[in-house]
N, C-alpha and C positions, 0 to 999 in steps of 0.2 A: 525641718525640710516641709515645704508647703507640699500638700497632696495634691492630687489630680484634681479631687472632688472641687477644692478649693479654687479652680480654674473654670467654674461653671460660666463666668461672664463671657470668657472666648470661646465657648462652646454653642452647639445649638440648644436654644431655649426649649427643652422638651417638657419642663413641668414635672419632671418625675418625683413622685413622692406626693403630689397634691392630692386632696381628697375630692374635690370636686371638678365634675366633667367640665363645666364653662371656664374654669380657671384652667383646665388643662387644655382646652381648646384654643384659649388666647395665647397661649406659649408654644404649643407644638404646631398648631395650623400655620402660623406666621412663617413657618420653614417648610412648610409642605412636608412635614414628618409627623407621623401618629405610631407611638410606641405603646401599646396595651396590653402586650403578652406578660408584664410583669404585674397585671391586676388579676385578682381570681375572678372580678367581673367584667373583664374586659370588652367581652361582646355587648353587653348591657350600656356600657359607656359609648362605644360605639354606634350603637342605634340610637342613642340618646344625642349624640352629636350630629348624627345624620339628619334626625327629625328637626332638632333645633337649630342647626346651621349648615343645612344641606349645601349652601353656596359655596362655603368653605371647604367642605369636607370633599366634594367633589374634585377639588384641586390638589388633593394630597397625592405625593409623588411616592413616599416611603411608608408602608402600613406594617406593622407586627401585630398578630393577634393570637392568642393561644387557642387551639383546637380542644382543649380540656375544658370545654363550655357548653353548657345546655342551650345555649342561644346561637350555637354556630351556624344551624341551618337557617335561621332568620337572617343572620348576618349576612351568609353566602349570598343570598338574593340581593342583597344592596350593592355589593362588589362590582359588577358590572357598570354601575354607574360613574365608578372612578375612571373616567376615560385617561387621565393623565398619570397613572398610576404605573410606576417604574419597577418598584421592588415590592413584592409581597410575601410575608412569611407567616405561614400558618401551622405552626408546630405543635405537636404533642409534648409529653415529657415534663410538663408544668405541675403535674400532681402525682401523688405517691399513693401507692397501696398500703395494706396493713403491714405488709412485709417489707417496706422501704423501696419497693421496686418502682419506677418510673412508669406510669401510665400512659398507654398509647391515647392519643386524641381520638374523637368521633369521626374525624372527616372519612368518608368512603367514597365520595363521589363529588363533582363540581357542577354548577348550573351550566346547560347549552352555551348561553350567551357569553360564558365566562371567556370564551374565545375572542370577544370582542375588544378586550384590552390590548389595543395594537401597539401602545407604548412599553408594555411589561418587558423588562428584560432579565428580572431576576425573580424568581420562584421558589420556595422553600416549603415543601408539604412533609417534611421528616417527621417521624415519630407518629404514624397515623396507621390507618386501618385499610389503606389501598389494597385491592387485591388486583384491580385493573387500572392501568393508567388512563385517565379521564380523556375521552376522545378530543375534547375541547383545547386540550393542551397544544395538540398538533395545529392548532388553527392560531396560535401566538406568532405572528411573524418576526418581532422583534426579540425574541427570548433568546438569552445568551447564557444563563446559567439555570440549572434545573436541579434540584436535590430531593430525592424521594427516598433517602435511606431510612431504615427501620420501618418497613413497610411489610405488606404481604404478597408483593408482586411475584407471580409465577412466569409471567412473559411480557415482552414489550411488544406495542404494535407492529405489524409488518412496515407500514409506511412511516414507522420513526425518524426515520432519515428526511422526513419534511422539515426538521427543525434546522435548518441549514445553517443559522447563526449560532448554533448553540457552541459556546466555548468550555463549558464546565458543565459535567453532568456525572452525578453520584447516585448511585442505587445500592449502595451497602447494606447488609443486613437485610436481605430480602429473599426469596426464595425462586430466584430466577434459574430456570435450567436452560434455555438456550436464548440465543440473541438472534434479531432479524438480519438478514442480509443486508438490509438498507442503513445499518449501522454505520457502514461504509462510505455512505453519502454525508456524512457530518464532517466536511471538509475543514471546517474552522475550528473543530474540537481539540482542546489543548489539553484538558484533564478529563481522564474517565477512571470513575472509581466504581468497580463492580466486586469488591472485596466481599467475603462472607455470604455467597449465594451458593447455589448448587449447580453451577455450570460445569458441564462434562465436556464440552466441546465448543471451539471457537470457530465462527465463520472464516473462510479465507479473506472476506472483505474487510476485516478488521485491519488488515495490511494498508488500506486506503487512507486512513486517517494520518495524513503526512504531516499536519501541524500539531499532533499528539505529544505532550513534553512528559505527561505524566500518566502512567497507565498502571492500576492497582487491580490485579485479579487473584490477590491471596484469599486463602480460607475458601476454596472452592474444592471440586473434585475433577480437576483437569488431569488426564493422563499423559498428555502431550499439547503442544502449542504448534499453530501453523508456521510454516517458513516464512509466510507473507510479512511477520512482524518485523523480519529484516528490511521492510521497506520504510520504517518509521524513522526516517532520518532525523527528524527534530526529538526524537526522544531521549530524556534525560534520565527518568528514573522506570524501573519495571520491577513491579512487585510480584513475585510468583509462589511466595513462602505458603507452606501449610496447604499443599495441594497433593495429589497422587502421581505426580510427574515421574516418568522412567526415562525420559529422554527429553533434550533441549536440542534446538537447531545450532550448530556452530556459527552459523551466520549473525546470530546475535552479537558477536563480538565484533562485527564491522560496522556497528553503529556508532557514527561519528561523535555523537554528543552523549552517548550514555555515561552517566557518572555514578549509578548505583543497580545493581542487579541482585535481587534478594531471590535465593533459590532456596533458603532454608525449610528444614523439616520437610521434605518430599521422599521418593521412593528412587533417587538416584544413585544407581551403582558404578555409573561412570560419568564423565563429563568431558566433552571435547577440550582437548588442550589449549585451543584458542580462548575459550571462556575460563578455565581453570588459570590462566596466565594474568586475567584481568585485576587490577589492584583492589577494584570496588565491588567484586562479585563475593557474594556470603553464601556458603553450602554448608553451614553447620548443621547437625540433625538429619543427614543423610546416610544411608548404608554404603559409601564410598569404599571400593574395593573388595566388595563381598560377592561372593558369587551367587547365582541363582539358584535356590534349594532344587534338588532333583524332586521330581514326582515319585519317584520310587524311594526316596529317603525315608528312614524310620521316622514317623510323624511324632514319635516320644522323644526323639533325640532333641537336645537343647541346642538353640542357636540364639545369637545376639538379635533382639529385638531393637527395632527402631527407636531413635531417642529424639524429642522435640523439645528445642529450649525456646520458650515465649517470652517475648519483650514484655516492657511493663504497660505498652500500649495495646497489646493484643486482649483479646476475650474469647477465643474461639479457636479450636483446632478440630481436625478430623481423625477419628479411628477407624481403621479397618479390620478385617478378619484375621490380618496377620499379627495384630496387637502391636504396642508401643509403650514406651515410658515418657513422660511428659514432666517437664519442670517449669515450673511459673517463677515469674520474676520475684513474687512475693515469698518464696521459699517453700511453697506447696507443692508436692509431687503426685502423681499419678502412674500406677502400673496396670496396663490392660494386657491381659495374658492372651496368646493365639486364641482365637475362638471366642473371645468374650463377645465381639458384635459379628454378626453374619453377614453383615452388607456395611458399605461406609457410611458413618455416623457422625455428624457435627456435633460437636459438644462446644457449650457454651458456659461460661462461668464469671462470677464476680464476686466481689469482697463487700458486704453490707455493715454497716454499724447496728450494733443489737438494739432492739426496740423492746423495752420491757412490757410492751403491750401483748407482744406474741412470745418474745423470749421468758420463759418463766422459769425461774431459778427456784430451786428447793431451799429449805433451811440450811445454812452454813455450806452453800456451793458458792462457789469462787468462779467467775467468768475469765477464761485465760485466752481469747482470741476473738476475733471477730467473726461474723457469718457468712460461711462459704455456701454460695448457692450455686448448684449444678444443674443444667438442663441438657435435655429434655427429661422432665420429672417423671412422665409415664412409660418410659422405655425399660424393659426387662433385659438385663446382660444373661447371656449363657453361661459365663463364667464370673466368678466374683472379681472385682476391681479394688485395688487397693488404693487407699488415700492416705498421704502421709500429711499433716497439718504441723506447722510450728507453733510452739505455745510459751509463755512465759512461767517457767516453774514457780509453784508456790512454795515449795521447800518447806514441807509440813509432812511429818511421818505419820500422822493419822488421816491424812487425804491420800486420795488417788485420782489420778489423771484418766478420763474417759471423753470419748466423742460422743456427743449428742446429736442426734437427728431429728427432723421433724417430718412428719408423716402429711401436714397439712392440717391436721386435727389436735394431734399431741406430741410431744417429745418423748424420746426414748433413748436409752444408753446403749452403744454398741460395745462389742467385746474389743478391747483397745490395748495395744501393744506400745510401749514406750521405749525411745532409745536416746541417746544423745548423739547428734550429727557433728562430727569433727569439724568437717568443712565449714557448716554456718555456724558453729559454736552456739547451737541452739537445740532445746529439746524438741520432739518431733513425736507426735501421737500418731498411730496407725491404725485403720479399721478396714474390714473388708464388706462391701455392699454389692447387692444385684441390682439396684436402682440408684437413682439420683434423686436427691431432694436439697434440703439445707442442713448444714452441718456447723458445728462448733465444738471448742474444747472447754471443758469445765473439770474443776477440782471438786470433789464430793467427799464426804466423809468416807471412810473404807468400808466397802460392803461385802460383807459375807453371806451367800445364800445356799440353800438346798432345797430339795423337793422332799417333803414329810410324807411317807407311805403309811398304811395302816399299821406296819410293825413297829413304827417308832423311829427316831434316829437321834443324834446329837449334833448340835449346831454351835460352835464357838468363834470367837473374835480374832484376827489376826493381829488387830492392834493390842489386845490384851487377851493371851490364850486362857486366862482364870475367868474369863466372862463366858459363861456356857448357857445353853439352853437345852434343857432334855426333854424329848418329845415320847411320852411312854406308849408301848402298844395299845391300839385301839383309840388313839387321840382322834383319828380322822377316818372316815371311810372312803373318801375319795382322795388320791394325792393332792398336795397343798404345795405352793411355791411360797418359800419363807425368807424375809432379808432381815440381816441384823447389821445396825451402824453403832458405833461408839465415838462419843466424843470426851477426851480426857479434858479434865478442868483441874488446874494446880491449886493447892491449898492458898497460895499468895494471891491467886486471882479471885478467890472466895472471899478471902480477908479484906482485900482491895475494894471490891464492890459492895461488901455489906458492913465494911466498918468494925466488923466483930471478930476479933481473933478466936473467938469460942467456936465459930461456923466451920464446919468441914463437910465435904460432900464427895461421893464416890464418882467415877466416871458414868456421863450420862448414857443409858440405853436405848436405843431405838429399835423396835420391832414393828414388821409390817408382814402382810400375807395377801396373797391374790384372791381370798376368799372374804365375803362379809359375814359368814357364820362362825360363832364362836368354836372353839375345840369342844370336842365330846369330854376329854378328861383334862385335869389341871395340867399344865406345862411348867416344869421346874426351872427356875431361873437362879444363877450363881452369879453375885455380885461382890466386889472386893469390899471391904469396909472402909469407911473413911480414913485419910491419912492419919497416923497417929492412934487409931483405934484397933484394938485387938479384943480377941474373946476373953482374954484376961482381965482387961480394965474397962470392959464395955458396962455402961450405963443404960440399960434397956430403955429408961424413961425418956432418954435423951435421942435414940435412933428413931427416925421416921423413913417410911416407904411413901415415895409420891409417884403419883401416877399423872401424866400430863397428857393432853390431846395431842393430836398429829401437828397442830400449828403451835403449839406451846403457849397458848392464850390462857388456859387455867391448869392449875397443878393442884390435885387434891391430895391429902393426907390418908392413904388406905392401910396405915398399920394395924388398925384394930380389924380389918377385915380379912387379912392373910395371917398366915401361923409362918412365923420366923424361926428359921433354925440357924445357929451359928456354929461356925469352927473357928480356929484360931486367927483366921485372916478372912474368912468370906461370911456373907449372909445369904441364905437359901429361902427362897419364897415360891408360891405356885400362883398362877394366874390362868385364865381361861380365854382372854382376848389381848389383842397386840396394841401396844402404843409406845411414849416415853415411859422410863422408869428410872427413879433417881433416889440413892440413899442420902439422907443428911443427918449430921449428928450436932445437935444445938439445944441450948436451954430454952430457945424462942418457942411459943406455943403457937403461934398462926404461922407455921412457915411455908405454907402455900404462897404468899403475898411475897416473900423474901425470894424463894425459887423462881417466881415468876420474873421479878427484877434481875435477877442474876441471869437467867436464861435470856432475856432481852439484852443485856449489856455483852454478852458473849456474841452477839450477831451483830454489835456497832463497831464501826473502824473511827478512829481519831485523825482527822483530817485538818489541814490548813489551806486557806486560800490564798493564791496570790496573783497580782495584777503589776504586769510590768509593761515598760513602752520601750521601743526601739530607740537606741541611743541617736541613731541618724534619722529616724522618722518617728518623732513622739506620737504621730496620730496613729500607729500601727501598735496595737494593744494585745498583750499575751494574757490570756487568763486560763487559770489552771487551778483545779482540785487536787491535792497532793496528800497520800498519807503522810502521818506525821514523821515516821522514820526515813522517809525519803526526801524531805524538804530542803535538807542541808545539799546533798548531792545534786539535787535539781537546780538550785540558785547557783552552786558552783558553777555549773554547766553552761549556764545562762548569762552570767556576770559580765561577759566581755561584750555582748550584744545588747544588754538589755540593763535598763535602771528603774527602780520603783521603790515603794514603801516597804516597809518589812512585812512578812506574811501575816495574815488574819490571826486573832487566837483560836486555839483548837476547837473544833465542834465535832460532833459524832453523827455519822451518815450510816446507813444500810446498804449493802450490795445492791446495785440496781435501782436505787432512788433518784427520783428527779430533782433537779434544781435548776433554778434560773438566775441569770446576771441581768442587771438593769442598770443602764448608764443613766445618772442624774445630775442634776445642778448645771444645766447647761451644755451637757453632752450628750448626743445621740448617735444612733447606727442606722444602717440601711433596715426598714421595717419590711422590705420585700424579701429579706432573705428566707429559705426554707425552714431554717431552725429558730425563727423569731416568732414567739407567740406574744401578744399582746404588748408588743415594744420590748419583750425581754428575751434574751438568747437562752435556749433550752440545753441542758447538759443531763448525761446520764452518768451517775458514779459507779464505776466499776473498778476495783481496788486494784487490779493489776492491769488496765489498760490506762491508756494517756486521755484523762479527763482535760482535754487543752483545747483552746480555739483561739486562734489569732486573726483578729478583724480590724478595720479601719474605722475609726470614729471621726464625727464632724462636729460642729457646734452651730447653732444659730445666732450665738452672739459675734458682733464684729470684734475679730482679733487684731484689727490694726492697731488698735491704740492699747490694748491690754489682753493679759493671758486670762485662760478660763481654768478656773480651779472648779473642778467637777468631783464626781465620786463615781465608783461601780459599787452597788449592793447586790448581795447574794441572798436568794429566798429560797426557801423549801418549795417543792411543786404539790402535786396531790398526793396524799399519804396513801402509800400502797396498801392494798387488802392484807397483805400478810403482818403487817406491823402490829404488835401487842397494842391493846386496848388502852394501857397506861400511857403507851408513847403517844398515841394519838390523842388523849386528853390532853398531854402535856404541851401538845402543837396547835391548841386552839386558843383564840384571843386575837386583838389587833396586829400585836407585834411577833406572834409565835412562828411565823413562818420566816422571819428575818433571821439571817446567818452570821452575816458580817459586812462591814463596809470598808472599802480602801479608796484613799485620794487618788485622782487622775488629773494632772495638770497638763493643757494644751498651752504651748508658749504663745507669746504675741507673734504674730504674722509678720515675716519681712515685706518690704514692698512688692507688688505683685509686677509682672512682666510689664503691663500696660502703664503703670504708675512710675517705674523706675524702670530703665533698660539695663538694670546690673544683671549679677549673675542669677540665673534661674536652676534651681535643685542642683547647684553646684555648676553650672555651665555658663558660660558667658560667650555669646556670639553677637557679631554686628547685625544690624536689622538686614531680615531676609525677604527678599521679593522673588521666588521662584516663578519661572516662566516670561511671559511678554506680555505686553499692552493688547495686542490683538487676541490672543489665546486667553489672557486672564491672569492674573497672579495668584499665589499661595503664599500668605503670609505666615508670621509666627504664631498667630492666632489660629489659623487654620491647620498649621502643623500640630498644635497643641490638641485641637479638636481631633485629628487623627490619632494622636498619640493615645488619647484616652479610651481609642475603640480598639487599640491593639492589645493583646494579651500575650500568653504564653507562646505564641506562634511568630514572635518578634525576629527569632533567627532566620526561620524560614523567609520572612518578607526582606529580611536584611541580606541574605544571600541572591534573591531574585533582584535586589536593588544594584547589585554587582559589589557587595563588600565581601572581601576575602574570608576565609575560615578563620585566619589568623585575627583578622580586625573583629569577626564576632567573638572570638574566644576571648580577646583581650577585653572587649566591651563587657562580656559576661563576668568576668574575673574582677575587673575594676568596680563593678557594681554588683557584686553578687548577693548582696543583703538586700537589694531592693530593686523589684521588677520594673517599677515606674522609671528609675533612673536608667536601667538597661533600655528601655524603649526610647526614652528621651534621646539617650546617648547614640543610639544607632541611627534614629531619624534625623537630628541634627547634624551628626557627622557627615552621613549621605549627602544632606542640603547643603553644607558647606563645599563639599567636594564639586559639587554640580549647579552651584548657583549661576554659573556663567553659561549653562548649558541651555539652550531656547527650548529643547524637548525635554527637559527634566520632568514637567509634569505628566506627561503623556507616558515616559518610563515609570513613574510612581503609580500611576493607573494600572500599568501593564503588570508591575510586579505584585500589586495587590490582586489583580486576578488570579496570576500565576500560583499565589500563596493561598487561594480559596477564598478570597476576602473579597468577593464581589461587592459586598455590602458597604465597605469602604470606598471600592473604585466607585460604586454609583455614587456616594457623597461628595468626591473628588470632583465628579465630571459635573456635578449640580453646581457645586462652587464655582468652578471654571464657566460653565454656561452663563452662571448670573454676572461673572466679570466681562464675559464678552458684551451681554447686553448692555451693561454699564458704560462700556468702552464706545460701543455703537452711539449710544445716546448722547454720550459727551462729543464725539466727533460732529454727530448732527447739530449738537447746541452751538458748538464753536464755529461751525461752517455758518450757521445763521448769523451771527454775530458779524463775522468778516463781511458777509454780504451789505449788512446794514451799515457798517463803517463805510465800504467803498461809495453807497448811494449817497452817504452823507458828504463824502469829499466831492463829488461830482457836482452837487447842488451847491457847494459852496464855491466852486470855480467858474460857475456860470453868473 
């Protein structure tokens, strides 16, 4: 199937991916469009273009820049010169911090003469640091769309109603506490998004927004809403979930066009019958039917807590002093007991991919979940909050599951309970916390710990109770905290790694303490003798006591330094400081190097790489690193939708190790991806998480006449600090980072739409010319350009275009494996149904605006305007030719 990127010839020539600014100007400025937000140095490129080609730059109508740029302030000074500018995007969120969080842009204000942009209709300042809405925005007479989401706005200007042409306004995820009364003067406003703020009250003037079709007030602190909302006769969708509503007016049921009313996760104990009877009302997560608790009721009496159910698109909720239970779509649960929060508190959450730069795993740790970030970080709860996190079970008797939290400087393990959730059929780990930060689930070696007093004590392992540590009286002056961990190693593993049947080893013992000072008296350690060795057949010359550092980098034979005692099954010796200890039974003399090799191999995982292409779209490639024992089940699951070569040969990797995938020999990818480093896709290997990415590939080779036989190669990344020296040494050299190579073949392209009016993406339509000569046409090429800009919001666009729910569902099902096909099917189906409608172009523009895609609406309007100009010029040209023809006839007759 021909991918959307292959239709660049039918799209605007933006030159994305070019490296030089002049070349970029030649392609982008020709279409009055400049997209520089995908470049880290976009502002520098803009300033260079403005300096060298100012005459062309000032004609730009559509401009996109990233506000995560140190040259932003300088760039802002040049923007008022772009008098023809219609759409401006100055968004942050194009960079991430060390924890993987999107960084807000540096924009805090706009220059005063910014208000001179009289043609500006679309302004996006999202993900910045605005605490006050710049006053110059109120002087933009043509402004129709304004987005200031993800900022720090506390209030809006009192004269905000001056933006009389505003049709779309989004201020979600700010800190708005109230709204100005003038908001009711926005008579043309169709979409208003004020979700996830701190609104406690709405002005009655909101009811004057008679053209409003969608109103999102979710995630605020509203206790009630004004009756004037019943005046919004055009309202289709009203979102009020995740507030503190105790009542809603029954008059909302009389709204004639309302198709969705979301009242979930509020404090509603009763709902008017008129509203409850509506088929599109959502009330889950309310204490319906419950009586108001009496003030005289016993505070200790148990009562049912409010329960919130959050959908996959939601990222916050409100907790009150009454407490609540919260269920996230990803399976995470929270329990806030009554009194945990004294005042209403907005909680934000998100799931992050672990980054080894700050997610530091210890030896033999296994990561079992993604990172959960909970905000605000600095808030102290009055009572402990329970967090339940699902995880993938490691199925190891010598490992235990714990929740690990990050304080901002270091990670620490929390006391954790584990249970099986029968409903989700997953294991969940529970911890209790008094503050929020970052959390993840790991599997570590079973850890036994105790506090050692001056009187001494005994510590033994739960994995093997015969492994003991005896602390005699007087071993310490001050109490110390001691931890013990054990790693069991089978005789088969030792023999396989060493290749020597005579080598045997005891379990590995790791001891640690919270003090840097050695013990005052020797501590006795009891370890089982290696398998097959007893006190009766023991050859003392073959038994070695090894001491390893905490990183396992060096192993020293300390047999001659300790006094060994033996029983029938155990060896006992004394030490004064803690680390790794290991008993080996072998004829080898230099046992330290062998132990080091075995310890290193015990931390490695055997994996295979797979590279598969979708059967229906070979340009969509799935890359995955799979543990060896999971390869067959994974391939069986994917075989119906994908095809490709056999998995790579087996290689070995450490938990948390970085590797890269590079497409070679005529195949390339989008270099502007955030996970793309020097042209290679970055991966982190975690044995129990999906190390998988699905991407689109392209080729600079002309595929009209031939297929492209390329390949994808996998390479190791930077060697982690914790990898043993021997492993690092083996990975040096020109080819030492190479892991595997698998073939990728891109088939020969079928004839393109403009070469052959045959089926496109499996669709076959007669030539289309939407609109009319006077208003301008939209052709197949224009629709393809529009389709390339549409994404996962295609269903919303389809509904606003007038397609039925059943049509949308059928399109989604028929093309369920391909988003591009879904978009094209929706758009061309609508075009065929409305090809005879002279107003279909204006309906398309309206649908895009209603779907929040003002950028596409502006593009369509620009295309139509260009069509009008060409039509007018052709009329004038034809008119002159007719006049000349008439004059010639008159001369001939005389």
